[in-house]
PDB file of N, H, CA, C and O in Angstrom:
ATOM      1  N   UNK A   1     175.806 104.001 249.368  1.00  0.00           N
ATOM      2  CA  UNK A   1     176.732 105.103 249.421  1.00  0.00           C
ATOM      3  C   UNK A   1     176.006 106.362 248.965  1.00  0.00           C
ATOM      4  O   UNK A   1     175.230 106.323 248.010  1.00  0.00           O
ATOM      5  N   UNK A   2     176.251 107.458 249.634  1.00  0.00           N
ATOM      6  H   UNK A   2     176.881 107.489 250.410  1.00  0.00           H
ATOM      7  CA  UNK A   2     175.616 108.726 249.284  1.00  0.00           C
ATOM      8  C   UNK A   2     176.552 109.567 248.425  1.00  0.00           C
ATOM      9  O   UNK A   2     177.763 109.594 248.642  1.00  0.00           O
ATOM     10  N   UNK A   3     175.969 110.249 247.448  1.00  0.00           N
ATOM     11  H   UNK A   3     174.985 110.226 247.272  1.00  0.00           H
ATOM     12  CA  UNK A   3     176.714 111.144 246.574  1.00  0.00           C
ATOM     13  C   UNK A   3     176.033 112.509 246.561  1.00  0.00           C
ATOM     14  O   UNK A   3     174.806 112.598 246.520  1.00  0.00           O
ATOM     15  N   UNK A   4     176.822 113.550 246.596  1.00  0.00           N
ATOM     16  H   UNK A   4     177.819 113.477 246.630  1.00  0.00           H
ATOM     17  CA  UNK A   4     176.290 114.907 246.503  1.00  0.00           C
ATOM     18  C   UNK A   4     176.018 115.206 245.035  1.00  0.00           C
ATOM     19  O   UNK A   4     176.870 114.958 244.183  1.00  0.00           O
ATOM     20  N   UNK A   5     174.834 115.740 244.735  1.00  0.00           N
ATOM     21  H   UNK A   5     174.142 115.942 245.428  1.00  0.00           H
ATOM     22  CA  UNK A   5     174.508 116.148 243.375  1.00  0.00           C
ATOM     23  C   UNK A   5     174.036 117.597 243.377  1.00  0.00           C
ATOM     24  O   UNK A   5     173.503 118.090 244.371  1.00  0.00           O
ATOM     25  N   UNK A   6     174.240 118.263 242.259  1.00  0.00           N
ATOM     26  H   UNK A   6     174.674 117.862 241.452  1.00  0.00           H
ATOM     27  CA  UNK A   6     173.849 119.656 242.097  1.00  0.00           C
ATOM     28  C   UNK A   6     172.728 119.715 241.075  1.00  0.00           C
ATOM     29  O   UNK A   6     172.866 119.200 239.966  1.00  0.00           O
ATOM     30  N   UNK A   7     171.618 120.342 241.445  1.00  0.00           N
ATOM     31  H   UNK A   7     171.506 120.761 242.346  1.00  0.00           H
ATOM     32  CA  UNK A   7     170.468 120.518 240.554  1.00  0.00           C
ATOM     33  C   UNK A   7     170.386 121.981 240.146  1.00  0.00           C
ATOM     34  O   UNK A   7     170.562 122.882 240.967  1.00  0.00           O
ATOM     35  N   UNK A   8     170.113 122.203 238.859  1.00  0.00           N
ATOM     36  H   UNK A   8     169.969 121.472 238.193  1.00  0.00           H
ATOM     37  CA  UNK A   8     169.998 123.571 238.364  1.00  0.00           C
ATOM     38  C   UNK A   8     168.825 123.652 237.389  1.00  0.00           C
ATOM     39  O   UNK A   8     168.811 122.955 236.375  1.00  0.00           O
ATOM     40  N   UNK A   9     167.839 124.504 237.694  1.00  0.00           N
ATOM     41  H   UNK A   9     167.850 125.071 238.517  1.00  0.00           H
ATOM     42  CA  UNK A   9     166.697 124.636 236.783  1.00  0.00           C
ATOM     43  C   UNK A   9     167.070 125.481 235.564  1.00  0.00           C
ATOM     44  O   UNK A   9     167.857 126.421 235.667  1.00  0.00           O
ATOM     45  N   UNK A  10     166.500 125.138 234.417  1.00  0.00           N
ATOM     46  H   UNK A  10     165.860 124.374 234.333  1.00  0.00           H
ATOM     47  CA  UNK A  10     166.658 125.941 233.207  1.00  0.00           C
ATOM     48  C   UNK A  10     165.500 126.932 233.159  1.00  0.00           C
ATOM     49  O   UNK A  10     164.347 126.518 233.040  1.00  0.00           O
ATOM     50  N   UNK A  11     165.778 128.225 233.250  1.00  0.00           N
ATOM     51  H   UNK A  11     166.715 128.562 233.347  1.00  0.00           H
ATOM     52  CA  UNK A  11     164.684 129.210 233.305  1.00  0.00           C
ATOM     53  C   UNK A  11     163.839 129.259 232.030  1.00  0.00           C
ATOM     54  O   UNK A  11     162.685 129.684 232.075  1.00  0.00           O
ATOM     55  N   UNK A  12     164.389 128.836 230.912  1.00  0.00           N
ATOM     56  H   UNK A  12     165.327 128.490 230.876  1.00  0.00           H
ATOM     57  CA  UNK A  12     163.641 128.883 229.655  1.00  0.00           C
ATOM     58  C   UNK A  12     162.730 127.679 229.471  1.00  0.00           C
ATOM     59  O   UNK A  12     161.595 127.827 229.020  1.00  0.00           O
ATOM     60  N   UNK A  13     163.215 126.484 229.817  1.00  0.00           N
ATOM     61  H   UNK A  13     164.138 126.364 230.184  1.00  0.00           H
ATOM     62  CA  UNK A  13     162.432 125.267 229.582  1.00  0.00           C
ATOM     63  C   UNK A  13     161.744 124.738 230.831  1.00  0.00           C
ATOM     64  O   UNK A  13     160.772 123.988 230.742  1.00  0.00           O
ATOM     65  N   UNK A  14     162.251 125.129 231.996  1.00  0.00           N
ATOM     66  H   UNK A  14     163.041 125.738 232.068  1.00  0.00           H
ATOM     67  CA  UNK A  14     161.713 124.597 233.246  1.00  0.00           C
ATOM     68  C   UNK A  14     162.256 123.224 233.584  1.00  0.00           C
ATOM     69  O   UNK A  14     161.895 122.657 234.615  1.00  0.00           O
ATOM     70  N   UNK A  15     163.125 122.672 232.730  1.00  0.00           N
ATOM     71  H   UNK A  15     163.419 123.132 231.893  1.00  0.00           H
ATOM     72  CA  UNK A  15     163.729 121.368 233.004  1.00  0.00           C
ATOM     73  C   UNK A  15     164.901 121.535 233.960  1.00  0.00           C
ATOM     74  O   UNK A  15     165.334 122.651 234.245  1.00  0.00           O
ATOM     75  N   UNK A  16     165.406 120.411 234.447  1.00  0.00           N
ATOM     76  H   UNK A  16     165.054 119.505 234.215  1.00  0.00           H
ATOM     77  CA  UNK A  16     166.468 120.415 235.457  1.00  0.00           C
ATOM     78  C   UNK A  16     167.726 119.727 234.937  1.00  0.00           C
ATOM     79  O   UNK A  16     167.658 118.633 234.378  1.00  0.00           O
ATOM     80  N   UNK A  17     168.862 120.367 235.123  1.00  0.00           N
ATOM     81  H   UNK A  17     168.918 121.256 235.577  1.00  0.00           H
ATOM     82  CA  UNK A  17     170.164 119.751 234.886  1.00  0.00           C
ATOM     83  C   UNK A  17     170.681 119.274 236.233  1.00  0.00           C
ATOM     84  O   UNK A  17     170.411 119.900 237.258  1.00  0.00           O
ATOM     85  N   UNK A  18     171.418 118.175 236.242  1.00  0.00           N
ATOM     86  H   UNK A  18     171.637 117.666 235.410  1.00  0.00           H
ATOM     87  CA  UNK A  18     171.944 117.638 237.492  1.00  0.00           C
ATOM     88  C   UNK A  18     173.285 116.981 237.221  1.00  0.00           C
ATOM     89  O   UNK A  18     173.474 116.328 236.195  1.00  0.00           O
ATOM     90  N   UNK A  19     174.220 117.162 238.154  1.00  0.00           N
ATOM     91  H   UNK A  19     174.066 117.693 238.988  1.00  0.00           H
ATOM     92  CA  UNK A  19     175.529 116.521 238.011  1.00  0.00           C
ATOM     93  C   UNK A  19     176.103 116.212 239.374  1.00  0.00           C
ATOM     94  O   UNK A  19     175.689 116.771 240.390  1.00  0.00           O
ATOM     95  N   UNK A  20     177.073 115.303 239.371  1.00  0.00           N
ATOM     96  H   UNK A  20     177.409 114.850 238.546  1.00  0.00           H
ATOM     97  CA  UNK A  20     177.742 114.867 240.589  1.00  0.00           C
ATOM     98  C   UNK A  20     179.174 115.406 240.561  1.00  0.00           C
ATOM     99  O   UNK A  20     179.987 114.922 239.774  1.00  0.00           O
ATOM    100  N   UNK A  21     179.505 116.392 241.398  1.00  0.00           N
ATOM    101  H   UNK A  21     178.845 116.786 242.037  1.00  0.00           H
ATOM    102  CA  UNK A  21     180.833 117.014 241.355  1.00  0.00           C
ATOM    103  C   UNK A  21     181.987 116.048 241.598  1.00  0.00           C
ATOM    104  O   UNK A  21     183.085 116.259 241.083  1.00  0.00           O
ATOM    105  N   UNK A  22     181.756 115.001 242.369  1.00  0.00           N
ATOM    106  H   UNK A  22     180.863 114.830 242.788  1.00  0.00           H
ATOM    107  CA  UNK A  22     182.824 114.052 242.685  1.00  0.00           C
ATOM    108  C   UNK A  22     183.112 113.074 241.557  1.00  0.00           C
ATOM    109  O   UNK A  22     184.125 112.375 241.594  1.00  0.00           O
ATOM    110  N   UNK A  23     182.239 113.012 240.555  1.00  0.00           N
ATOM    111  H   UNK A  23     181.416 113.579 240.526  1.00  0.00           H
ATOM    112  CA  UNK A  23     182.405 112.085 239.438  1.00  0.00           C
ATOM    113  C   UNK A  23     182.444 112.892 238.140  1.00  0.00           C
ATOM    114  O   UNK A  23     181.396 113.138 237.542  1.00  0.00           O
ATOM    115  N   UNK A  24     183.616 113.303 237.699  1.00  0.00           N
ATOM    116  H   UNK A  24     184.468 113.104 238.184  1.00  0.00           H
ATOM    117  CA  UNK A  24     183.730 114.157 236.515  1.00  0.00           C
ATOM    118  C   UNK A  24     183.002 113.574 235.303  1.00  0.00           C
ATOM    119  O   UNK A  24     183.187 112.411 234.945  1.00  0.00           O
ATOM    120  N   UNK A  25     182.178 114.405 234.690  1.00  0.00           N
ATOM    121  H   UNK A  25     182.027 115.350 234.982  1.00  0.00           H
ATOM    122  CA  UNK A  25     181.448 113.986 233.504  1.00  0.00           C
ATOM    123  C   UNK A  25     180.150 113.252 233.781  1.00  0.00           C
ATOM    124  O   UNK A  25     179.436 112.891 232.845  1.00  0.00           O
ATOM    125  N   UNK A  26     179.829 113.023 235.045  1.00  0.00           N
ATOM    126  H   UNK A  26     180.409 113.316 235.805  1.00  0.00           H
ATOM    127  CA  UNK A  26     178.603 112.312 235.408  1.00  0.00           C
ATOM    128  C   UNK A  26     177.474 113.333 235.516  1.00  0.00           C
ATOM    129  O   UNK A  26     177.322 113.998 236.541  1.00  0.00           O
ATOM    130  N   UNK A  27     176.688 113.451 234.452  1.00  0.00           N
ATOM    131  H   UNK A  27     176.812 112.911 233.619  1.00  0.00           H
ATOM    132  CA  UNK A  27     175.615 114.440 234.380  1.00  0.00           C
ATOM    133  C   UNK A  27     174.341 113.790 233.882  1.00  0.00           C
ATOM    134  O   UNK A  27     174.359 112.700 233.310  1.00  0.00           O
ATOM    135  N   UNK A  28     173.235 114.482 234.109  1.00  0.00           N
ATOM    136  H   UNK A  28     173.220 115.367 234.573  1.00  0.00           H
ATOM    137  CA  UNK A  28     171.959 114.029 233.593  1.00  0.00           C
ATOM    138  C   UNK A  28     170.999 115.216 233.607  1.00  0.00           C
ATOM    139  O   UNK A  28     171.399 116.351 233.866  1.00  0.00           O
ATOM    140  N   UNK A  29     169.728 114.936 233.325  1.00  0.00           N
ATOM    141  H   UNK A  29     169.403 114.014 233.114  1.00  0.00           H
ATOM    142  CA  UNK A  29     168.710 115.983 233.296  1.00  0.00           C
ATOM    143  C   UNK A  29     167.345 115.328 233.432  1.00  0.00           C
ATOM    144  O   UNK A  29     167.216 114.105 233.375  1.00  0.00           O
ATOM    145  N   UNK A  30     166.339 116.159 233.613  1.00  0.00           N
ATOM    146  H   UNK A  30     166.444 117.152 233.660  1.00  0.00           H
ATOM    147  CA  UNK A  30     164.973 115.657 233.674  1.00  0.00           C
ATOM    148  C   UNK A  30     163.982 116.787 233.538  1.00  0.00           C
ATOM    149  O   UNK A  30     164.307 117.953 233.763  1.00  0.00           O
ATOM    150  N   UNK A  31     162.767 116.427 233.164  1.00  0.00           N
ATOM    151  H   UNK A  31     162.503 115.480 232.981  1.00  0.00           H
ATOM    152  CA  UNK A  31     161.725 117.437 233.022  1.00  0.00           C
ATOM    153  C   UNK A  31     161.305 117.991 234.383  1.00  0.00           C
ATOM    154  O   UNK A  31     160.881 119.143 234.484  1.00  0.00           O
ATOM    155  N   UNK A  32     161.422 117.168 235.428  1.00  0.00           N
ATOM    156  H   UNK A  32     161.766 116.233 235.346  1.00  0.00           H
ATOM    157  CA  UNK A  32     161.103 117.609 236.781  1.00  0.00           C
ATOM    158  C   UNK A  32     162.320 117.348 237.670  1.00  0.00           C
ATOM    159  O   UNK A  32     163.239 116.621 237.292  1.00  0.00           O
ATOM    160  N   UNK A  33     162.305 117.952 238.849  1.00  0.00           N
ATOM    161  H   UNK A  33     161.559 118.542 239.156  1.00  0.00           H
ATOM    162  CA  UNK A  33     163.394 117.714 239.793  1.00  0.00           C
ATOM    163  C   UNK A  33     163.471 116.233 240.163  1.00  0.00           C
ATOM    164  O   UNK A  33     164.561 115.668 240.249  1.00  0.00           O
ATOM    165  N   UNK A  34     162.315 115.607 240.380  1.00  0.00           N
ATOM    166  H   UNK A  34     161.429 116.066 240.309  1.00  0.00           H
ATOM    167  CA  UNK A  34     162.278 114.199 240.741  1.00  0.00           C
ATOM    168  C   UNK A  34     162.840 113.319 239.625  1.00  0.00           C
ATOM    169  O   UNK A  34     163.593 112.382 239.891  1.00  0.00           O
ATOM    170  N   UNK A  35     162.477 113.618 238.380  1.00  0.00           N
ATOM    171  H   UNK A  35     161.866 114.379 238.164  1.00  0.00           H
ATOM    172  CA  UNK A  35     162.983 112.844 237.249  1.00  0.00           C
ATOM    173  C   UNK A  35     164.493 113.021 237.110  1.00  0.00           C
ATOM    174  O   UNK A  35     165.209 112.063 236.818  1.00  0.00           O
ATOM    175  N   UNK A  36     164.975 114.244 237.319  1.00  0.00           N
ATOM    176  H   UNK A  36     164.394 115.023 237.556  1.00  0.00           H
ATOM    177  CA  UNK A  36     166.417 114.497 237.242  1.00  0.00           C
ATOM    178  C   UNK A  36     167.159 113.686 238.300  1.00  0.00           C
ATOM    179  O   UNK A  36     168.226 113.137 238.026  1.00  0.00           O
ATOM    180  N   UNK A  37     166.599 113.609 239.505  1.00  0.00           N
ATOM    181  H   UNK A  37     165.733 114.055 239.728  1.00  0.00           H
ATOM    182  CA  UNK A  37     167.235 112.824 240.567  1.00  0.00           C
ATOM    183  C   UNK A  37     167.232 111.335 240.237  1.00  0.00           C
ATOM    184  O   UNK A  37     168.222 110.647 240.488  1.00  0.00           O
ATOM    185  N   UNK A  38     166.143 110.831 239.682  1.00  0.00           N
ATOM    186  H   UNK A  38     165.339 111.390 239.478  1.00  0.00           H
ATOM    187  CA  UNK A  38     166.105 109.424 239.261  1.00  0.00           C
ATOM    188  C   UNK A  38     167.160 109.161 238.190  1.00  0.00           C
ATOM    189  O   UNK A  38     167.856 108.146 238.222  1.00  0.00           O
ATOM    190  N   UNK A  39     167.266 110.093 237.242  1.00  0.00           N
ATOM    191  H   UNK A  39     166.701 110.917 237.216  1.00  0.00           H
ATOM    192  CA  UNK A  39     168.209 109.922 236.137  1.00  0.00           C
ATOM    193  C   UNK A  39     169.658 109.982 236.600  1.00  0.00           C
ATOM    194  O   UNK A  39     170.495 109.239 236.088  1.00  0.00           O
ATOM    195  N   UNK A  40     169.975 110.861 237.569  1.00  0.00           N
ATOM    196  H   UNK A  40     169.295 111.465 237.985  1.00  0.00           H
ATOM    197  CA  UNK A  40     171.364 110.942 238.031  1.00  0.00           C
ATOM    198  C   UNK A  40     171.717 109.706 238.851  1.00  0.00           C
ATOM    199  O   UNK A  40     172.875 109.288 238.852  1.00  0.00           O
ATOM    200  N   UNK A  41     170.753 109.113 239.546  1.00  0.00           N
ATOM    201  H   UNK A  41     169.812 109.454 239.545  1.00  0.00           H
ATOM    202  CA  UNK A  41     171.029 107.854 240.255  1.00  0.00           C
ATOM    203  C   UNK A  41     171.478 106.782 239.258  1.00  0.00           C
ATOM    204  O   UNK A  41     172.456 106.072 239.493  1.00  0.00           O
ATOM    205  N   UNK A  42     170.753 106.678 238.150  1.00  0.00           N
ATOM    206  H   UNK A  42     169.959 107.255 237.959  1.00  0.00           H
ATOM    207  CA  UNK A  42     171.125 105.703 237.129  1.00  0.00           C
ATOM    208  C   UNK A  42     172.482 106.056 236.510  1.00  0.00           C
ATOM    209  O   UNK A  42     173.299 105.170 236.259  1.00  0.00           O
ATOM    210  N   UNK A  43     172.718 107.336 236.266  1.00  0.00           N
ATOM    211  H   UNK A  43     172.054 108.055 236.469  1.00  0.00           H
ATOM    212  CA  UNK A  43     173.998 107.766 235.682  1.00  0.00           C
ATOM    213  C   UNK A  43     175.162 107.423 236.606  1.00  0.00           C
ATOM    214  O   UNK A  43     176.216 106.989 236.141  1.00  0.00           O
ATOM    215  N   UNK A  44     174.979 107.613 237.915  1.00  0.00           N
ATOM    216  H   UNK A  44     174.122 107.965 238.293  1.00  0.00           H
ATOM    217  CA  UNK A  44     176.034 107.295 238.881  1.00  0.00           C
ATOM    218  C   UNK A  44     176.297 105.788 238.889  1.00  0.00           C
ATOM    219  O   UNK A  44     177.450 105.358 238.906  1.00  0.00           O
ATOM    220  N   UNK A  45     175.232 104.989 238.876  1.00  0.00           N
ATOM    221  H   UNK A  45     174.295 105.338 238.862  1.00  0.00           H
ATOM    222  CA  UNK A  45     175.411 103.537 238.845  1.00  0.00           C
ATOM    223  C   UNK A  45     176.192 103.107 237.611  1.00  0.00           C
ATOM    224  O   UNK A  45     177.096 102.278 237.707  1.00  0.00           O
ATOM    225  N   UNK A  46     175.852 103.662 236.459  1.00  0.00           N
ATOM    226  H   UNK A  46     175.118 104.336 236.381  1.00  0.00           H
ATOM    227  CA  UNK A  46     176.558 103.328 235.226  1.00  0.00           C
ATOM    228  C   UNK A  46     178.001 103.807 235.265  1.00  0.00           C
ATOM    229  O   UNK A  46     178.904 103.116 234.792  1.00  0.00           O
ATOM    230  N   UNK A  47     178.217 104.988 235.828  1.00  0.00           N
ATOM    231  H   UNK A  47     177.484 105.549 236.212  1.00  0.00           H
ATOM    232  CA  UNK A  47     179.569 105.554 235.936  1.00  0.00           C
ATOM    233  C   UNK A  47     180.472 104.644 236.757  1.00  0.00           C
ATOM    234  O   UNK A  47     181.647 104.464 236.436  1.00  0.00           O
ATOM    235  N   UNK A  48     179.912 104.073 237.818  1.00  0.00           N
ATOM    236  H   UNK A  48     178.958 104.220 238.078  1.00  0.00           H
ATOM    237  CA  UNK A  48     180.702 103.270 238.746  1.00  0.00           C
ATOM    238  C   UNK A  48     180.834 101.803 238.336  1.00  0.00           C
ATOM    239  O   UNK A  48     181.592 101.061 238.961  1.00  0.00           O
ATOM    240  N   UNK A  49     180.109 101.368 237.298  1.00  0.00           N
ATOM    241  H   UNK A  49     179.492 101.971 236.791  1.00  0.00           H
ATOM    242  CA  UNK A  49     180.228  99.984 236.841  1.00  0.00           C
ATOM    243  C   UNK A  49     181.637  99.711 236.354  1.00  0.00           C
ATOM    244  O   UNK A  49     182.259 100.547 235.699  1.00  0.00           O
ATOM    245  N   UNK A  50     182.126  98.532 236.681  1.00  0.00           N
ATOM    246  H   UNK A  50     181.621  97.853 237.213  1.00  0.00           H
ATOM    247  CA  UNK A  50     183.450  98.170 236.206  1.00  0.00           C
ATOM    248  C   UNK A  50     183.356  97.625 234.789  1.00  0.00           C
ATOM    249  O   UNK A  50     182.395  96.938 234.440  1.00  0.00           O
ATOM    250  N   UNK A  51     184.348  97.932 233.985  1.00  0.00           N
ATOM    251  H   UNK A  51     185.128  98.490 234.268  1.00  0.00           H
ATOM    252  CA  UNK A  51     184.420  97.422 232.625  1.00  0.00           C
ATOM    253  C   UNK A  51     185.040  96.030 232.638  1.00  0.00           C
ATOM    254  O   UNK A  51     185.947  95.749 233.421  1.00  0.00           O
ATOM    255  N   UNK A  52     184.545  95.171 231.771  1.00  0.00           N
ATOM    256  H   UNK A  52     183.807  95.399 231.134  1.00  0.00           H
ATOM    257  CA  UNK A  52     185.143  93.849 231.604  1.00  0.00           C
ATOM    258  C   UNK A  52     186.421  94.027 230.783  1.00  0.00           C
ATOM    259  O   UNK A  52     186.386  94.579 229.683  1.00  0.00           O
ATOM    260  N   UNK A  53     187.524  93.569 231.312  1.00  0.00           N
ATOM    261  H   UNK A  53     187.552  93.121 232.205  1.00  0.00           H
ATOM    262  CA  UNK A  53     188.797  93.730 230.609  1.00  0.00           C
ATOM    263  C   UNK A  53     189.465  92.373 230.432  1.00  0.00           C
ATOM    264  O   UNK A  53     189.258  91.454 231.225  1.00  0.00           O
ATOM    265  N   UNK A  54     190.252  92.266 229.399  1.00  0.00           N
ATOM    266  H   UNK A  54     190.420  93.012 228.755  1.00  0.00           H
ATOM    267  CA  UNK A  54     191.037  91.063 229.140  1.00  0.00           C
ATOM    268  C   UNK A  54     192.403  91.235 229.807  1.00  0.00           C
ATOM    269  O   UNK A  54     193.143  92.162 229.481  1.00  0.00           O
ATOM    270  N   UNK A  55     192.729  90.350 230.729  1.00  0.00           N
ATOM    271  H   UNK A  55     192.128  89.597 230.993  1.00  0.00           H
ATOM    272  CA  UNK A  55     194.008  90.419 231.426  1.00  0.00           C
ATOM    273  C   UNK A  55     194.942  89.340 230.903  1.00  0.00           C
ATOM    274  O   UNK A  55     194.502  88.250 230.539  1.00  0.00           O
ATOM    275  N   UNK A  56     196.228  89.647 230.866  1.00  0.00           N
ATOM    276  H   UNK A  56     196.585  90.533 231.162  1.00  0.00           H
ATOM    277  CA  UNK A  56     197.198  88.630 230.444  1.00  0.00           C
ATOM    278  C   UNK A  56     197.195  87.441 231.414  1.00  0.00           C
ATOM    279  O   UNK A  56     196.900  87.599 232.599  1.00  0.00           O
ATOM    280  N   UNK A  57     197.521  86.267 230.906  1.00  0.00           N
ATOM    281  H   UNK A  57     197.760  86.139 229.943  1.00  0.00           H
ATOM    282  CA  UNK A  57     197.596  85.053 231.709  1.00  0.00           C
ATOM    283  C   UNK A  57     198.526  85.279 232.894  1.00  0.00           C
ATOM    284  O   UNK A  57     199.631  85.794 232.721  1.00  0.00           O
ATOM    285  N   UNK A  58     198.102  84.908 234.078  1.00  0.00           N
ATOM    286  H   UNK A  58     197.205  84.491 234.220  1.00  0.00           H
ATOM    287  CA  UNK A  58     198.915  85.065 235.277  1.00  0.00           C
ATOM    288  C   UNK A  58     198.636  86.341 236.050  1.00  0.00           C
ATOM    289  O   UNK A  58     199.104  86.498 237.177  1.00  0.00           O
ATOM    290  N   UNK A  59     197.879  87.252 235.460  1.00  0.00           N
ATOM    291  H   UNK A  59     197.498  87.125 234.544  1.00  0.00           H
ATOM    292  CA  UNK A  59     197.546  88.498 236.147  1.00  0.00           C
ATOM    293  C   UNK A  59     196.459  88.232 237.175  1.00  0.00           C
ATOM    294  O   UNK A  59     195.550  87.438 236.933  1.00  0.00           O
ATOM    295  N   UNK A  60     196.551  88.885 238.305  1.00  0.00           N
ATOM    296  H   UNK A  60     197.290  89.530 238.501  1.00  0.00           H
ATOM    297  CA  UNK A  60     195.563  88.715 239.371  1.00  0.00           C
ATOM    298  C   UNK A  60     194.723  89.984 239.451  1.00  0.00           C
ATOM    299  O   UNK A  60     195.259  91.092 239.458  1.00  0.00           O
ATOM    300  N   UNK A  61     193.416  89.819 239.511  1.00  0.00           N
ATOM    301  H   UNK A  61     192.981  88.919 239.506  1.00  0.00           H
ATOM    302  CA  UNK A  61     192.492  90.941 239.646  1.00  0.00           C
ATOM    303  C   UNK A  61     191.810  90.839 241.007  1.00  0.00           C
ATOM    304  O   UNK A  61     191.344  89.765 241.386  1.00  0.00           O
ATOM    305  N   UNK A  62     191.748  91.934 241.735  1.00  0.00           N
ATOM    306  H   UNK A  62     192.126  92.807 241.426  1.00  0.00           H
ATOM    307  CA  UNK A  62     191.079  91.984 243.028  1.00  0.00           C
ATOM    308  C   UNK A  62     190.174  93.206 243.065  1.00  0.00           C
ATOM    309  O   UNK A  62     190.373  94.153 242.304  1.00  0.00           O
ATOM    310  N   UNK A  63     189.172  93.189 243.956  1.00  0.00           N
ATOM    311  H   UNK A  63     189.011  92.420 244.575  1.00  0.00           H
ATOM    312  CA  UNK A  63     188.319  94.344 244.199  1.00  0.00           C
ATOM    313  C   UNK A  63     188.576  94.833 245.604  1.00  0.00           C
ATOM    314  O   UNK A  63     188.835  94.039 246.509  1.00  0.00           O
ATOM    315  N   UNK A  64     188.506  96.152 245.791  1.00  0.00           N
ATOM    316  H   UNK A  64     188.296  96.797 245.056  1.00  0.00           H
ATOM    317  CA  UNK A  64     188.660  96.736 247.113  1.00  0.00           C
ATOM    318  C   UNK A  64     187.431  97.584 247.423  1.00  0.00           C
ATOM    319  O   UNK A  64     186.785  98.116 246.520  1.00  0.00           O
ATOM    320  N   UNK A  65     187.123  97.701 248.693  1.00  0.00           N
ATOM    321  H   UNK A  65     187.648  97.269 249.427  1.00  0.00           H
ATOM    322  CA  UNK A  65     186.009  98.534 249.134  1.00  0.00           C
ATOM    323  C   UNK A  65     186.564  99.818 249.736  1.00  0.00           C
ATOM    324  O   UNK A  65     187.504  99.784 250.529  1.00  0.00           O
ATOM    325  N   UNK A  66     185.986 100.934 249.361  1.00  0.00           N
ATOM    326  H   UNK A  66     185.221 100.961 248.716  1.00  0.00           H
ATOM    327  CA  UNK A  66     186.406 102.233 249.871  1.00  0.00           C
ATOM    328  C   UNK A  66     185.224 102.848 250.598  1.00  0.00           C
ATOM    329  O   UNK A  66     184.112 102.869 250.072  1.00  0.00           O
ATOM    330  N   UNK A  67     185.458 103.351 251.813  1.00  0.00           N
ATOM    331  H   UNK A  67     186.361 103.334 252.241  1.00  0.00           H
ATOM    332  CA  UNK A  67     184.403 104.039 252.550  1.00  0.00           C
ATOM    333  C   UNK A  67     183.621 103.196 253.434  1.00  0.00           C
ATOM    334  O   UNK A  67     182.706 103.680 254.101  1.00  0.00           O
TER     335      UNK A  67
END
């Protein structure tokens, strides 16, 4: 799945900030543009991971695919 990310250089440090507009709070950074892109890929994967939850007896859990 492809995600749009926004890269922004810091004029003082030369490092890069990066975030994914479709995933609120999903941000990262890197010393280079390439490192920032690697880091946001990992951040997106972590953002999308499902949490293990305890469900009451008799509850049914299903997964759905979107897109």
